[in-house]
C-alpha positions in Angstrom: -37.2 -51.9 -48.2 -40.7 -53.5 -47.6 -43.6 -51.1 -48.4 -46.5 -51.8 -46.1 -50.1 -52.0 -47.4 -52.7 -50.1 -45.8 -54.3 -53.2 -44.1 -50.9 -53.7 -42.2 -50.9 -50.2 -41.2 -54.3 -50.4 -39.8 -53.5 -53.4 -37.6 -49.7 -52.7 -37.1 -49.8 -54.0 -33.6 -50.8 -57.4 -34.7 -47.6 -58.3 -36.7 -43.9 -58.9 -36.0 -41.3 -56.9 -37.9 -37.6 -57.5 -38.5 -35.6 -54.8 -36.7 -33.0 -55.1 -39.3 -35.4 -54.4 -42.2 -36.3 -51.1 -43.5 -40.0 -50.5 -43.8 -41.9 -47.8 -45.6 -45.5 -46.9 -46.4 -47.1 -45.3 -49.5 -48.5 -41.8 -49.3 -51.6 -43.5 -51.1 -52.1 -45.6 -48.0 -52.0 -42.3 -45.9 -54.7 -40.8 -48.1 -56.8 -44.0 -47.4 -56.3 -43.5 -43.7 -57.3 -40.0 -43.8 -60.6 -41.0 -45.6 -61.0 -43.4 -42.8 -60.8 -40.5 -40.1 -63.5 -38.5 -42.0 -65.6 -41.5 -42.6 -65.7 -42.6 -39.0 -69.1 -43.2 -37.5 -68.6 -41.3 -34.4 -66.1 -38.6 -33.1 -64.6 -41.1 -30.7 -63.6 -43.4 -33.6 -62.4 -40.4 -35.5 -60.1 -39.1 -32.7 -58.6 -42.7 -32.3 -57.9 -42.9 -36.0 -56.3 -39.4 -35.9 -54.1 -40.6 -32.9 -53.1 -43.6 -34.9 -52.1 -41.7 -38.2 -50.2 -39.2 -36.1 -48.2 -42.1 -34.7 -47.7 -43.5 -38.1 -46.5 -40.1 -39.2 -43.8 -40.3 -36.6 -42.8 -43.8 -37.5 -42.6 -43.7 -41.3 -41.4 -41.6 -44.0 -44.3 -41.7 -46.4 -43.2 -42.9 -49.8 -44.2 -40.3 -52.4 -45.8 -41.1 -55.9 -43.2 -39.5 -58.2 -42.7 -39.5 -62.0 -40.5 -42.8 -61.8 -43.4 -44.4 -59.8 -45.8 -43.5 -62.7 -43.6 -45.2 -65.2 -43.5 -48.3 -62.9 -47.3 -48.1 -62.8 -47.4 -48.5 -66.5 -45.2 -51.4 -66.4 -46.8 -53.2 -63.5 -50.4 -52.4 -64.7 -49.8 -53.3 -68.3 -48.1 -56.7 -67.2 -51.1 -57.5 -64.9 -53.5 -56.7 -67.6 -51.7 -58.8 -70.1 -52.2 -61.8 -67.8 -56.0 -61.2 -67.9 -55.9 -60.0 -64.4 -58.2 -57.3 -63.1 -56.2 -54.2 -62.2 -57.2 -52.5 -59.1 -55.8 -48.9 -59.4 -54.8 -48.4 -55.7 -53.1 -51.8 -55.5 -51.5 -51.1 -58.8 -50.2 -47.8 -57.7 -48.6 -49.2 -54.4 -47.1 -52.1 -56.4 -45.7 -49.4 -58.8 -44.2 -47.6 -55.9 -42.6 -50.9 -54.7 -41.3 -51.7 -58.3 -39.9 -48.1 -58.5 -37.9 -48.6 -55.3 -36.9 -52.2 -55.7 -39.0 -53.0 -52.6 -41.4 -55.7 -51.6 -45.0 -55.2 -50.6 -46.3 -56.6 -47.3 -50.0 -57.2 -47.3 -52.6 -59.3 -45.3 -54.4 -59.7 -48.7 -51.7 -61.2 -50.9 -54.4 -62.2 -53.4 -54.8 -58.4 -54.1 -51.3 -58.2 -55.3 -51.0 -61.5 -57.1 -51.4 -59.8 -60.5 -48.1 -58.0 -59.9 -46.2 -60.7 -58.2 -44.1 -61.3 -61.5 -42.6 -57.8 -61.1 -42.9 -57.2 -57.4 -42.2 -59.5 -54.4 -45.4 -59.8 -52.3 -45.0 -61.0 -48.7 -47.5 -61.9 -46.0 -47.1 -60.5 -42.4 -46.0 -62.7 -39.5 -48.5 -62.4 -36.7 -47.4 -61.7 -33.2 -47.6 -64.5 -30.8 -50.4 -63.8 -28.1 
């Protein structure tokens, strides 16, 4: 499985996906997208973001943050801190979910997940050809 970071979900139509690969999305990313709906500058943008999150709800089973994920969080966050890296909580939690499920993380910002790449595979997306 490949766990999609929030930035991939926002721009999902920009990227190519392997039809033979299983993709998932973190419930934490869904929370970020909900925030985006309520932080929209106008009702039109909020409605469009709501439409997009509803489509994502139909496409993905959101990966929950469970007890095993919290154990993985301890491992990946401590491992990152031991290297001297700054640990961003949201990214560490998504990396922990990937670690717990033996999944990779796909993100447009691979540097954000570099502190965890010794424990979790981090992959960049492939942009669609226009």
